[in-house]
N, C-alpha and C positions, 0 to 999 in steps of 0.2 A: 496746230499751225502757229498759234500764238507763242507756244513754248519754243518752237524752232526759231521764231523771230527773235525771241529774247536771247537764245544761244548765239545767234549770228551777231546780234548787237554786242553781246558780252565779248565775243571773240574779237570784234573790231576794236572795242575799247582796249582789250589786253594788248593787241598788236600795236595800237596807237601809242600806248604807254611805253611799250618796249622800244618803239622807234624814236619816240621823244627822248627816252633815256639814253639811247645810243647817240643821237644827235647832240644831246647835252654833254655827254661824256666826251664826244669827239671835239666839240667846240671848247671844252674846258681843259683839254690836254695842253701842256706847255708847248710853245712853238720854238723850235730850234732850227736855224738855218746853217748849213755847212757849205763853205765856199772853198773848193779845192783849186789846185793849180791847173789841173787838166783832168780829163776823163778818158784819154786815149792812150794811156800806158798801163801796163800790167800792174805796176806799183799802185797807182791811184784807183784802179779797179778794185784792188784788194782793200785799200783804205775805205772806199765807198761801201763795200760789202760789210765791213766792220761797223761803219756808221749806221747802216740800215738795220743791222742786227741789233744795235743799241737802241734804235728807235722802237723796235718791237719789244725788246726785253724790258725797257724802262717806261713804256707808255708815252712816248714822245710824238707829238705832231711835227714831223721833221721833213726837211727838204735838203737835197744835195744838188749843188750847181757848180759849174766851172766854166771858164772861158775855153774857146777853141784854140788849139795850138799854143797854149800857155802864153796868152797875150796879156801884158800888164794893163794896157788900156782897156781891154775887155773886162778884166777882173775888176778894175776900178768902176766901170759902168755897172757891172752886176752888183757891186757893193752899194752904189748909190740907189739902185732900185730897191734893194733889201732894206736900206735905211728908211724908206717910205713905208715899208711893211711893219716895222717895229717888232721884230721877234723878241722873245723873252731872253734868248742868248744867241750870240753869233759865234760860230767856230770858223776860223779861217786859216788856210795855209797860204800866207802871202808870197807872191812870186818874188817881190823884193820890197824894200822899205818905202817905195813911193806911194804905197796905199795907206801908210800910217796916218796922214792927215784925215783921210776918210774914216778910219777907225776911231780917231779922236772924236769925231762927230757922234758916233754911237755912244761912247762913254761919257762925254762931257755934256752933250745937248739932250740926249734921251736917257742917259744912265742905263744903257744896255750893256751888260757884261760881255766882254770879248775874250774868247780863248784862242790862243795861237796853237796850231797843230802842225807837226812835221817840220816847220820852219820857225825857229825862234827869232826873236828880235829884242834888242834892249829897250824897246818902247815901254815906258814906265806904267802906262795905264792898262796893260793887259791884266786880266784876272788870273790867268795861269798859262803855262806852256805845257802841252802834252806831246811828247815825242822822245826821240833819242838824244843823248848827249853826243853831238857830232864830232867834237874833239876826241872824246873817248872812242867813238866808232873808228875814227881815223887811226888812233893808236893801235886798236885791235887789228885793223887792216895791215898796218905796217909790221906789227909783231907777227901776224900770220904769214905774210910774205917772207919775212926774215927767217921764220922757222923752216921754210922750204929751201933756203939758200945758205950761203956761207959768208962770213964777214969779208968785206972787200968786194963782194959781187956788185955789179952795176944794175940799177933798176930805173924804170921810168914812171912818171906820174902824168896821167892824162886827165884833164879836168874840163868840166862844162864851163858855162859863163860864170866868172868870179864875182859878178854883181849879186849872185845868189850866195848869201852868207853860209848856208849849209856846206857848200863846196869848199869855201875858204877854211871853215873849221875842220873839215875832214883832211884837207891837205896839211894844215897845221899839226894835227894829231899824227898823221902818217909820217911826216918828216921827223917828229920827235922820236917815234919808235924806230924808224929806220936808222937814224943817227945813233941811237943807243945800242942798236944791234950791229953796228959797223958796216951798214950798207952804204953804197955810194949812189946818190940820185944823179944819174948821168944825163937825164933829159927830163924836162918838164914843159908840158904844153897845156895852155888853158884856152878857153873859148871854143872848144871843139864841139860842134853840134852832134845831135844823135842821128847822124847820117852816115851810112856805110861807106859811101864814096869818099867823104871827108875824113873819116876815121882811117880808111885804107891809106890815103895820102899821108896822113900824119904818122901812122905806125911804120909805114915803109921808109919814110924819111928818117925816123928815129933809128930803125934797124940798120940803115945804110951808114949812118953816122956812128952807131954804137954796135958793131957786129958781135961783141961779146955780152950783149945785154942778157940778163937772166930772168927778168920778170917785170910785170906791170901792176900798177895800182890805178884804178879808175874811180872817179868821185861818185859814180852811180852806175847801176847795172846796165842801163841802155848802152852806155859806152863800153863797159866791160864785155858785154855780150858781143858787140861788134868787133872789139879788139881780138877776141878769141876766133871769130870768123875769119879775120884777116890772117891771123897766125896759122890757121888751118889751111888757108889758101897757099901760104908760103911753106907749108910742111915744117913749121916751127912749133916746138913744144916747150912751153914755159908757163909758170903760174901766173894767173891774172886774178887779182882780187877786186871784187866790186863792193857794193854796199847795201843793196836792198833785199836780196834774197828772192827775186822774182822767179817764176817758174822756169823761164828759159835758162837762167843760170843754174838753177837746181838740177835741171835735166843734164846739163853739162857735167855736173858732179856725179850724178848717178851713172852716166855712161863712161866715166873715167877720163873725159877730156881735160878737166881740171880736178884737183884733189879737194879743194875747200874754198870757202868764201865767207865773208861776214854778212850778216843779214839783220836788217831791222825787222820789227814785227808790225807790219802795216795794218793787219786786221785788228790786232789788239789796240793799236793806236787809235783807230777810228772808234772802236767800241768804248775805250776808256775816255775818249774825248766827250762822248755823249753822256757817259756815267758822271763825269765831272760836271758837265753842264747841268744835269739834274740836281746835283748837290748844291750848285750855286743857286738854282731856282728855289730850292728848299731853305736857303739861308745857312747851309752847313759850311764849315770851314774846309777849304781845299788848299792843297800845297801849291806853292808858286810854280814848282816844276814837278810834273808827273812823268817820271822816266819810264818809257815803255821798253827799254832794254835793247840789247844787241846779242844775237846768237851767232855761233860758229856752225856753219853747215858743212858736213863732211859726208862721205859716201854712206856711212852707217845710219845717218838720220835724214838723208835726202828724200827717201821714199815717204817717210813720215810727213815731211813738209809738203810734198806733192799731194799726198792723200788729204791733208788738211785743206789745201787750196781747192782740190776737187770737190770736197764736201761743202766748204763754206762759200767758194766763189764760182764753183762749177767750171774751173779750168780743166780741160781735158775731157769734158763730157759732151762736147759738140762735135 
């Protein structure tokens, strides 16, 4: 009986030591907070999955948060709350430059490193930017559209809110490539929301004014996807180039609705941002720009991209 009691006590001690060790390990993991623009689009769902995989792979005590409906005011409020938490590193995809004064508080008052992700900004106090070169992305989009057309063909550019620097950069790059290829930008519309009714209105107006239009470039895939929907309603077939490579666009390539698009690597972007944060915490040197690249998606590699999303983000499994 006495021996059994000693065994029980020994087991309790061992379990207690293990639990204390786990708690200690958990509390001593570096804390990284990631603030995205939103969490209700496929693109940022993929970014979030990459971030969370990075937390697991690199032993990070991490958190991902975002405002509802991509609200600048809400993102600012979230950043103010995180400032009180004092994480080891902040990773943020700023909706626009209005949050820069808050980010300055992190770096100047608390000396917390801030990484920008997806959305770069000339803000001098950032530790690094992790994401695509959006001027280069725009050039690739313009070149890809031009490769499906002929010099002198008319095309249109539809953009989101140009207070978002990403969209400005993509348009800049697209115009350079289109001009170099002899394309004519016959119509350009900015400030178009991700709303099918509004996109339908703008696309139909452009088509009425330019009946010989041969293609579209959109600053992001939510717009491109809706442009394609409108064209299908009108029984019009023409190339539409987006930017993000979300599953909805890739499916259009797979089924032959469009032949190609350019695509960021949002999963890699999230994962690399966390890896870069860990390097910063360890005091290692990091590049000012960590370029996550741009891919061309065509029918031959569309299924591979969809399989990747199914595995990593579980799109198509529900």
